[in-house]
N, C-alpha and C positions, 0 to 999 in steps of 0.2 A: 208299708201300710197302703192298702188300696184306697181308691178315691171315695167309695161309699163309707169306708171306715173313717177316713179323714173328716168327711162331712158329719158323721155321727159324733165324732170326738169334738168337733167345733160346736155342734148343737149342745152337747153335754157341758162343754166348757162355758158357753154363754149362759146356760141355766145356772151355773155355779158362781157367776159374778154379778148377781142381781143388784147388790148395793152400788157397785161401780157403774153399771149401766144406768141406774137411776140417777146417780150423781152427774153423769154425762148429759142426761136429758134435762136435769134441773139446771145445769149450766146453760144449755141452749135456750131453755125457757126464760131464764133471767135476762140473757142478752136480748132476746126477741122482745120481751115485755118492756124492757127499758127503752128500746128503739120506738115501740109503738105507743107507749103510755106517756112518755116525757113530753112530747110536743102537745099532747091533748090536755093533760092534767097538771103539768108543771113538775119540776124536779123534787120539791119537798114532799108532795103527796105521793108521787111515784116511789120515792125512797122509802117512805113509811110502809107502803103496801108490799114492796119487794123485800123489805127487811122481815116483815111478818111471814111472807111466803117462804123465805129462807129458813126461818125458825121451824115452820111446819115441815119443810123439807128435811131439816136435820133430825127432827123427831121420827119421821118416816124412815130415814136412813138408818137410825139406831135400831128401829124395829126390824128392818131387813137384815141388818148385821146379826142381831140376836137370834133371828130365825135360822141362821146358818149353824148354830151351836151343835145341833144334833146331826149335822151332815157327816158322812163318812169321810175321813181324810183322803183326798184325791188330787191329782194334778189337774190344772186347767191350762189348756194349750201347752201340754207337756213338751219340754221340761221348764217352761217359762214361769209358771205360777203354781203354787201348792196351797190348797185350802185345808187347814186343820184347826183344831180348837185354839192353838196358840195364835194363829192369824186372826181368828174371830175375836179373841179376848183383846188383842192389841188394837184391832180396828175399832172395837167398842170404846177403848180409851181415847182414841183419836177423835171419834165422833162426839164423845162426852166433852172433850176439851173444846171442840168446835161449838157445840151447843152452849157451853158455859160462856164462851167469848161473845156469842151473839146476844145472850141475855145480859151480859155485862154492858155491852154497847147500848142496848135498848134501855136498861134501867137508868143509866147515867146520862142518857140522851146525847151521845156523841153524834156529831154531824159529819159523817164520812161521805166521800163520793159514792154514788150508787154502784159503781163498779166493784166496790169492796166485796159485796155478796158473791158475785160471780168468781172473783179471784180466790176467795176462801173455799168455794166449792171445788175448784180445780186443785187447790193445795190439799184438801182432804182426799180427793180422788188419787193424787200422787201418793199420799201416805198409805191409803188402803191397798194400792197396788204394791207398795214397798213391803207391807206386812206379809204379802203372799209370795214375794219374789224369791225364787231359788235359782236364778240364772243371772250371771253377772251382767248380761245385757239388760235385762228387765230391772235389775237393781240400779244400774246407772241411769237408765231412762226415767225411772220413777223418782230418783233423787233429783234429776235435772228438772222434771216437772214441778216438784216441790220447791226446789231452789228458786226457779224463776218467779213463782208466785210469792215466795217469801220476800224477795227483793222488792217486788211491787208493794206488798203490804207495808213494809218498813218505810217506803218513800211516799205513802199515800197522804200523810199529813201535810198541810200547806206550809209548815214552818221550814226554814232553811236548814235547820239542824237535821230534820228528817231526811231531806234530800242528800245531805252529806253522809248520813248513816247508811242510806240505801246504796250510795255509790261505793262506800267502803265494803259493805256486805257483798255487793256484786263482784268487786275486785278480788276479795279473799275467796269468795265462792268459785269464781272462774279458775283461780290458781289451784284450789283443792280439787276441782273437777278435772282439770288437765292432769294433775298428778295421779288421780284415781284411774283415769283412762289409760295412762301410760303403764300403770301397774297391771291393769287388766290385760293389756297387750303382752306384757311379760309373762303373766300367768298362762295365757293361751299358748305362747311359744314354749313354755316349760311343760305343759300338761296336754295340750291339744284339745282342751274342752273348756267351756265357760259354765258348765252345769256344776254347781257346788255340791249336788247330791250324787254326782258320778264318782265312783271309786277311782277312776282314772286320774282325777285331780289330786287326790291324796297320794296315790302311788307315784305320779309324776313329780310332785314336789319332794317326796321322800327320796327320790332318785338323784336329786341335785344337792350340791353342797349347802350346808345350813345358812351360810351368809347370803347366798343367792336367793334362797327361799325366803329368808327374813326380809330382804330388800323388796322383793316382788310383792309380798303380802302387805308390808307396811305402806307401800305406795298405793296398793289397791284399797286399803282401808282409809285413805286420805279423805274421801267424801263422807264416810261414816263418822270419822273423828271430827270433821268440820261440823256436821249436824249435831253431834253430841257435845260440842264445845270443849273438846279435850286437847291438852297440850300435844303438839305445838300448833294446832289449828284453832286456838281459842282467842286470838288477839282481836277479832272482830266483835266479840260479845259485848263488852262494856259500852262501846260507842253506839252500837245498834240498839241496845236496850235503853240507853239514855235518849236516843233520838226519836224512837218510834212512840206513838201513843200507848198508854198503859194497857188497854185491852188487847192490842195486837202483840205487844211484848209478851203478855201472859200466854197467848196462843203459841207464839213462836218458841217460847221457852220450854214448853212441855210436849206438844204434839209431835214435832219431828224427832225428839229424843226417844219417845216411845217406839215409833216405827223403826228408827235406826238401831235401837238396842235389840229388837227382835232379829234383824238381819245379822247383827254381830253374834247373837247366840247361835243362829243357824250356821254361820261361817265357822265359829269355834268348834261346832260339832263335826263339820265337814272337813276341816283342815287339820294338819298335824299339830299336836300340842306344843311343839317347840316354840310357838309364838306366844305362849302364855306368860313367860317371864317378862317379855317385852311389854305386853299389855298391862301386866302388874306394875311395871315401872312407870308407864304412862299414867295409870290410875293414881299412883302415889304423887307423881309430879303435879298432876291436875289438882288433886286435893290440896296439896301444900300451896301451890301458886294461887289458887282461888281464895283460900282462907287468908293468906298473908296479905294479898292485894286488897281484899275487902276491908281490912282494918283501917285504911286511910280514906275511905270514900265519904263524900259529903252529899251524895244523891241516893235516894232510896232505890231507884231502878238500877243504877250502877252497882250498888251494894248487892242487890239480888242477882245481877249479872255475874259478878265474881263468885257469889254463892252457887250459881248454877254450874260454874266450872268445877267447883269442888263437889257438888252433888253428882255431877256426871261421873266423876272419879269413883264415888261410892257405888254408882249404878253398875259399873263393870267389875267391882270386887266380887260380886256373886258369879259373874261370868268366868273370871279367871280361877275361881274355886274348882270349876270343871267337874261338877257333880250335879246330880239331879236336884238335891236340896239347894245347891248354889244357884241354879237356874230359877228355881221356884222363889228363892229369896230375892233375886234380881227383879223378877216379875212383880213381886209384892212391893219392892222398893219403888219400881216405876209407877205403879198404881197410886201408892202413897204420895209420891212426888208430884204427880199430876194434881191431886187434890190440894196438897199443901201450897204449891207454888201459885196455882191459880187463886187460891184463897188469899194468899199474901198480897198479890197484886190487886185483887178486888177490894180487900179491906183498906189498903193504902189509898185506893181511889175513892172509897167512901169517905175517908177522913179528909181528903183534900182533892176534890173532884177536878178532873181535866187540868191538872197542874204539871209543872216540871219535876215534881216530887223531890225538891231540895229538902234535905234533912232538917235544917233549922225551922222550916215552915210547920213541922209537926209538933214543935214545942208547946206543951200545955194543953194539947187537944184532948188528952185523956180525961180532963175534968169536965169538959162539955159533951164529949161523946164516949162515955165510960164503957158502954156495951161493946161498941166496935173496937175500942182500944184494948179491952180485955181479950177479945177474940184474936186480935192481931198479935198480942203478947203471947198467947198460947200457940199460935201458928209459928211464931219465931222460935219459941221453945221447941216445937216439934221439928223444925228444920235443923236445929242444933242437935237433936237426937236425945232429948231428955224425957223422962216419964212425967205425967201419965198421958202420953200422946202417941199417935201412930208412928211418928218419926223415930221414937225409941225402939219400937217393935221392928221397924224396917232395918235400922242399923244393927240391932241385935241379931236378926236373921242372917244378914250378909256376913257379919263377923263370925258368927257361929259356923256357918258353912265354910268360911275360909280356914277357921281353926281346925275343923274336922279334916279338911283336905291336907292341911299341914301335918297333922298327926299321921295320916295315911301315907303321904308322899315324902315327908321330911325334907321339903325344899326350903332352904333358908330364906329365899326371896318372899315366900308366903308369910313367914314370921315378921320380916321387916315391914311388909305391907300392912299386916295386922297392927303392929305397934304404931306405925306412922298414922294409920287411919284413926286409931283411938286417940292419939295425942292431938291430931288435927281437930277432932270433934270437940276437945276441950278448948282449943284456940278459937274455934268458931263462936263460942259464947261471947267473946269480947265484942263482936260486931252484931251478932243477932240480937243482943239485948240493948243495943243502942237506941233503936226505935222505942221500945217500952220505956227506957230511961227518959228519953225526950218527952214522951207523952205524959208521964206521970210525975216527973221530978224536975221539970223545967217550966218556967212561966212563958206565956204566949209573947212572941216578939212582934207579931203583926196581927191586924184585925182580920177576922174571917166572917163570911156571910152566915148569918144565923139560919139554921135549918128550921123548917116548920115542924109542928108536933107530929104531923102525919109522916113526914120524911124520917124524923128521928125514930118513930115507932117501927117503920118498915126496915130501916137500917139495923135496928136492934134485933128484929126477927131474923133477918138474913145472917147477921153475925152469930146469933144463937144457933142457927141450923148448922153453920160451918163449924162452930165450936163443938157442937154435939157429935158431928161426924168425926172430927179429929180425935176426940176422947173415946168414943165408942169403938173405933177400930183398934184402940189400944187394949181395951178390956175384952173385945170380941174379935180378935184377928181371924178367928176361924170362919167368920162370915165370908171373908175374902179368900182365905187359904183353901176353903172348900172348892171354890171355882178354879183356883190355880192348880190344885192337886189333880184336876181332871184334864189338864192340858197335855 
């Protein structure tokens, strides 16, 4: 490629990453504004202004992402990034999760350090780049950018438990990052390329013994499995979820998973299908380990941590189905999971604001805050996968895709995954319904600050909106599937 062609390609590539450039500028603006405004106006006033500026920035980012929907699929800085409708959809999910977290923080008046806004901007930038990454180098660098910000977000709280959680997160993340980097080096040695869209990668792997290929691929997937909280990279999840403040746990629990799942889908398309049985086994182990461990939890955030391990297993069921309906089902499940998990954390925080979310503290709250408690009950039912909720639709789609693949391929591991997944969905009811049971069938064990009539009304309105969204997507899944079908 000649120099003038390279310059033209760079200009076209820059024009295609508008949201990412805007996030970079927003990050620089927040840092500069903090330095200039804090000495003059004080920390509290500066924090309020910058928080509002970040919310406006998130809305503008969402608009810039949606504006890319009609763009023709094309490489940016070929072969490092690829922008298509899938990337736009998942970037939209990430920005929606970011915006929801900012509104959660503002509504419940959390007092975080000013640096939170800038750190979250960089985390979102990393995830947006990850959604477009088609080269193992950009995948790794995007994951590292996201990971470093995630460690800081977890450790932001002034409590000692948050610092411990941040250190554990850092240690496990460093180990998974090192494993992934070693796997990438093996893949490069086996194939001579890091471009996952290059046919040389598939051909190079196919030319090696299956065991060698499996080891190299599983090591490479270490970073993605870590972000998805899948076995055996799941052990950090409960400690981190319990240690970090609820809004930040809500963000960390959904946004990185959405970005990592898209990379996993791209990899599954680019690599030989011999890895699918192994991924199916990881999915079943994750579902079982998460559901069984959640049965004994006494903290709502730890309970949802083990739930997220199980839900991550369900997320990749659609991927291992290895069909177009399977990928569409996995995408629908991801969108539903973003809504449900963020709703669960938000409603838990409404019931017991800025608390350590110990389960006994929720006893009897259903009588005083009926609207929020009913909405939380329905969200828990949705996470378990029961009708009439979007959670049932999501599980139905991934299991249907897996069943269709089993009938076509007649692979026994697919049948075992299907049976195990359905049985685990029944097991999960035992812990998903614990919170509703405590809310409505137990008496209060401690006194709680009474909410004003205005706060109660606002909480009921928010709970009603979330409840309506969870139910409407059950009766009208076509609203979401229409967009997914265009990916």
